Each structure stands twice: as C-alpha cells, then as structure tokens.
C-alpha positions as CSV (number, residue, x, y, z in Angstrom):
1,X,0.8,9.2,-21.8
2,X,1.0,9.1,-18.0
3,X,2.3,5.8,-16.7
4,X,1.3,4.3,-13.4
5,X,3.1,1.7,-11.3
6,X,2.5,0.2,-7.9
7,X,4.6,-0.9,-5.0
8,X,3.2,-3.5,-2.6
9,X,5.1,-4.1,0.6
10,X,4.1,-7.6,1.7
11,X,7.0,-8.7,3.9
12,X,5.1,-8.6,7.2
13,X,4.9,-11.7,9.2
14,X,1.3,-11.1,10.4
15,X,1.8,-12.2,14.0
16,X,-1.5,-10.6,15.1
17,X,-3.3,-12.4,12.3
18,X,-1.8,-15.8,13.1
19,X,-2.0,-18.8,10.8
20,X,1.7,-19.6,10.7
21,X,2.4,-17.9,7.3
22,X,3.3,-14.4,6.3
23,X,0.2,-12.2,6.4
24,X,0.0,-11.7,2.6
25,X,-0.2,-15.5,2.1
26,X,-3.2,-15.9,4.4
27,X,-6.1,-17.3,2.4
28,X,-9.3,-15.4,1.9
29,X,-12.1,-17.2,0.0
30,X,-9.7,-19.5,-1.7
31,X,-6.9,-17.1,-2.6
32,X,-4.0,-15.4,-0.7
33,X,-4.4,-11.8,0.3
34,X,-1.6,-10.8,-2.0
35,X,-3.5,-12.1,-5.0
36,X,-6.7,-10.3,-4.0
37,X,-4.6,-7.1,-3.6
38,X,-3.1,-7.3,-7.1
39,X,-6.5,-8.2,-8.6
40,X,-7.9,-5.1,-7.0
41,X,-5.0,-3.0,-8.4
42,X,-5.3,-4.3,-11.9
43,X,-9.0,-3.2,-12.0
44,X,-7.5,0.2,-12.5
45,X,-6.7,-0.1,-16.2
46,X,-4.1,2.7,-16.1
47,X,-1.9,0.7,-13.8
48,X,0.7,-1.2,-15.9
49,X,3.2,-2.6,-13.5
50,X,3.5,-3.8,-9.8
51,X,6.6,-4.6,-7.7
52,X,5.8,-6.8,-4.6
53,X,8.3,-6.9,-1.7
54,X,8.0,-10.4,-0.2
55,X,9.5,-11.7,3.0
56,X,13.1,-12.7,2.6
57,X,13.3,-16.3,1.6
58,X,9.7,-16.3,0.3
59,X,10.1,-14.7,-3.1
60,X,9.8,-18.0,-5.0
61,X,6.6,-18.9,-3.2
62,X,5.1,-15.5,-4.0
63,X,6.2,-15.8,-7.7
64,X,4.5,-19.3,-7.9
65,X,1.2,-17.9,-6.4
66,X,1.1,-14.8,-8.6
67,X,2.1,-16.8,-11.7
68,X,-0.8,-19.2,-11.1
69,X,-3.3,-16.4,-10.6
70,X,-3.4,-15.4,-14.3
71,X,-3.0,-11.7,-13.6
72,X,-3.1,-9.2,-16.5
73,X,-0.9,-6.8,-14.6
74,X,2.9,-7.1,-15.1
75,X,4.4,-7.9,-11.8
76,X,7.8,-8.5,-10.2
77,X,8.7,-9.9,-6.7
78,X,11.7,-8.7,-4.7
79,X,12.9,-9.6,-1.3
80,X,11.7,-7.1,1.3
81,X,13.1,-6.3,4.8
82,X,12.1,-6.1,8.4
83,X,10.5,-2.7,8.2
84,X,7.8,-1.5,5.9
85,X,9.9,1.5,4.8
86,X,12.9,-0.7,3.9
87,X,10.6,-3.0,1.9
88,X,9.2,0.0,0.0
89,X,12.7,1.3,-0.7
90,X,13.7,-2.1,-2.1
91,X,10.6,-2.2,-4.4
92,X,11.2,1.4,-5.5
93,X,14.8,0.6,-6.4
94,X,13.5,-2.4,-8.5
95,X,11.0,-0.1,-10.2
96,X,13.8,2.3,-11.1
97,X,16.1,-0.3,-12.4
98,X,14.8,-2.3,-15.4
99,X,11.5,-3.3,-16.8
100,X,11.0,-7.1,-16.8
101,X,9.6,-7.0,-20.3
102,X,12.0,-4.7,-22.2
103,X,15.1,-5.0,-20.0
104,X,15.3,-1.2,-20.1
105,X,14.8,1.3,-17.3
106,X,11.1,1.6,-16.6
107,X,9.6,5.1,-17.1
108,X,6.9,5.7,-14.4
109,X,5.2,9.0,-13.8
110,X,2.9,8.1,-10.9
111,X,3.7,5.5,-8.2
112,X,1.1,4.0,-5.9
113,X,2.1,2.4,-2.6
114,X,-0.5,-0.1,-1.5
115,X,-0.8,-2.4,1.6
116,X,-1.4,-6.0,0.6
117,X,-3.6,-6.3,3.7
118,X,-6.0,-3.7,2.2
119,X,-7.0,-6.2,-0.4
120,X,-10.7,-5.1,-0.9
121,X,-10.1,-1.5,-1.8
122,X,-12.6,-0.4,-4.5
123,X,-11.3,0.6,-7.9
124,X,-13.0,4.0,-7.5
125,X,-10.6,4.8,-4.7
126,X,-7.6,3.8,-6.7
127,X,-8.8,6.0,-9.6
128,X,-9.4,9.0,-7.4
129,X,-5.8,8.8,-6.2
130,X,-4.4,8.5,-9.7
131,X,-6.5,11.3,-11.0
132,X,-5.5,13.6,-8.2
133,X,-1.8,13.0,-8.9
134,X,-2.3,13.5,-12.6
135,X,-4.1,16.8,-11.9
136,X,-1.0,18.1,-10.1
137,X,-0.9,16.8,-6.6
138,X,2.6,15.8,-5.3
139,X,1.2,13.2,-2.9
140,X,-2.3,11.9,-2.3
141,X,-3.9,9.9,0.5
142,X,-7.4,8.3,0.6
143,X,-9.0,9.0,3.9
144,X,-12.2,8.2,5.9
145,X,-13.6,10.2,8.9
146,X,-12.6,9.1,12.4
147,X,-15.8,7.6,13.9
148,X,-14.6,7.1,17.5
149,X,-13.9,9.6,20.2
150,X,-10.1,10.1,20.5
151,X,-8.4,10.6,23.8
152,X,-4.9,11.9,24.4
153,X,-3.4,10.1,27.4
154,X,-0.4,10.2,29.6
155,X,0.1,6.9,31.4
156,X,-3.4,5.9,32.6
157,X,-4.8,9.5,32.6
158,X,-6.7,11.3,29.9
159,X,-5.1,14.8,29.3
160,X,-7.3,15.9,26.4
161,X,-10.2,14.9,24.2
162,X,-9.1,15.5,20.6
163,X,-11.6,17.2,18.3
164,X,-12.2,14.4,15.7
165,X,-13.8,16.8,13.2
166,X,-10.4,17.6,11.7
167,X,-9.1,14.0,11.9
168,X,-9.0,11.5,9.2
169,X,-7.9,7.8,9.0
170,X,-5.4,7.2,6.2
171,X,-5.8,4.3,3.8
172,X,-3.9,3.0,0.7
173,X,-3.1,3.1,-2.1
174,X,-1.3,6.3,-1.5
175,X,-0.2,8.0,-4.7
176,X,3.0,10.1,-5.5
177,X,4.7,11.8,-8.3
178,X,7.6,9.5,-9.0
179,X,10.2,12.2,-8.3
180,X,8.5,13.1,-5.0
181,X,8.5,9.5,-3.7
182,X,12.1,9.1,-4.8
183,X,13.2,12.3,-3.1
184,X,11.3,11.3,0.1
185,X,13.2,8.0,0.3
186,X,16.5,9.6,-0.6
187,X,16.1,11.9,2.4
188,X,15.0,9.1,4.7
189,X,16.2,9.8,8.3
190,X,15.0,9.9,11.9
191,X,12.3,7.7,13.3
192,X,10.2,5.5,11.0
193,X,7.0,7.0,9.6
194,X,3.8,4.9,9.7
195,X,3.1,5.6,6.1
196,X,4.7,6.9,2.9
197,X,2.8,10.1,3.0
198,X,4.5,10.9,6.3
199,X,7.8,10.6,4.6
200,X,6.6,12.9,1.8
201,X,5.5,15.5,4.4
202,X,9.0,15.4,6.0
203,X,10.6,16.1,2.6
204,X,8.4,19.2,2.1
205,X,5.8,17.8,-0.2
206,X,2.2,18.9,0.0
207,X,-0.1,15.9,0.7
208,X,-3.7,16.1,-0.6
209,X,-6.6,13.8,0.5
210,X,-9.4,12.2,-1.5
211,X,-12.3,10.1,-0.3
212,X,-11.4,6.6,0.8
213,X,-13.9,3.8,1.4
214,X,-14.9,1.6,4.4
215,X,-14.0,-1.5,2.4
216,X,-10.4,-0.4,2.2
217,X,-9.8,-1.4,5.8
218,X,-6.6,-3.2,6.8
219,X,-6.7,-6.9,7.7
220,X,-4.8,-7.0,10.9
221,X,-6.4,-9.6,13.2
222,X,-8.8,-12.6,12.9
223,X,-11.9,-10.4,13.2
224,X,-10.8,-8.4,10.1
225,X,-10.4,-11.6,8.2
226,X,-13.9,-12.6,9.1
227,X,-15.3,-9.2,8.0
228,X,-13.4,-9.5,4.6
229,X,-14.9,-13.0,4.1
230,X,-18.4,-11.7,4.8
231,X,-17.9,-8.8,2.3
232,X,-16.8,-11.2,-0.4
233,X,-19.8,-13.4,0.2
C-alpha cells in the first residue's frame, strides 16, 4: 500500500498580510489558515500524516490550535526557520525520524509539500498530484495558465514580451517520490529556489504537471483574504 504524508511550511511572518500574527494564524471565517489548510489536506483520504513547520517560539500555539480542531489527520509540529526551504528541511527530517504513534521510523512513499496560505485547494487537485506520483512521476506540480501578458524588463525598459502560451503558474501541493525529495534537499546548494519542484529540477528529477485550480491561490495580501472569505461564503 502506498503511504502519503505532507509537509506544511508555515513559519512565515506574513508581513504583507498584516494582522500582527504569523500568516498561518490569520483567521479566515472563524479558523486560522493553518487549520483550513490541514482540513483541506485530510479530505484526501490517502493522506495519513502531516508535519507542520511553525515559526520558532510558536510551536505550542500551533499545537493548541490544531489539537482543538478535531482533525482526523495525524499531525506533528516542529520549529521552522527563516527561509521556506529550511523549514521544509526541518519538517522532512521530522518525517524521516519517528512516527508520533508508533515511535518507529515512519515509512512514506509519497511526500506532498503544501503552502499553508493555499488553504482552499480542492481535494481533486491533491488527488491528481498523488495519482501522478503513484503512476511513476518523480515530482509533480499543479499548474494554471498565465492569464496576464508577461514583460521581461531591464530597469524601467521592456526588452521582450514573453510568449505566455508555454507559461504556467505553479501551485501546491507539490508531490514527490520520497527518495527524490530527500535527494533534492541533500544536494541543496546555491541560491534559494522559490518552490520545491525547483530543487528537484536542480537534482536532475523530471517534473510533471497536472491541472491546478483557481481556488488554490496563495493568500498573500489583504485582498486575497477578502477573496477567500467570499469563496467560503
């Protein structure tokens, strides 16, 4: 049986979103974003475990909120770090250490990495990612077409108009064979990548795409929060 686990980097401070709390703790329709994100993940019945990387010093607060949420999904909170990649690395190390239920190393075949700020992702998207990895993909990214015209600029001058027909906007959860993600982080070097699929590309993995969904947008600023509230209504 294929086992599926998820890593959720949630250590960001959310400066652009404001509110005076870490982004993952901003409340959306009565519950923090992190709770919405884990509820969305657990809708995929194949997912059995989740490791959340919280801001340093906030792990207890996250544990209290997740404990009160009555989640079916087994979860664990670890302290994240300043960068997203460092937080994912911490969560991956926890996933590879011991299972909170058995006390034994946790066997996981497929690892999802999901942004807490993409808390409205439909379960169909999650399932497509899992299915693609199960069917043999090394790494999988849900994507949506780029709607706007894209300009390449130098300073304040446009130097090219990029053909958007071949461009896609990446979303999460991104899925990986466990060994592929582990290898990608073991080989981590150079500048930070903006997503985990970028690290997989650097390590030589082939990254496949599946259809994402407009509802899997990332909550970054106040307008995104208003849109999320409208969707939930």
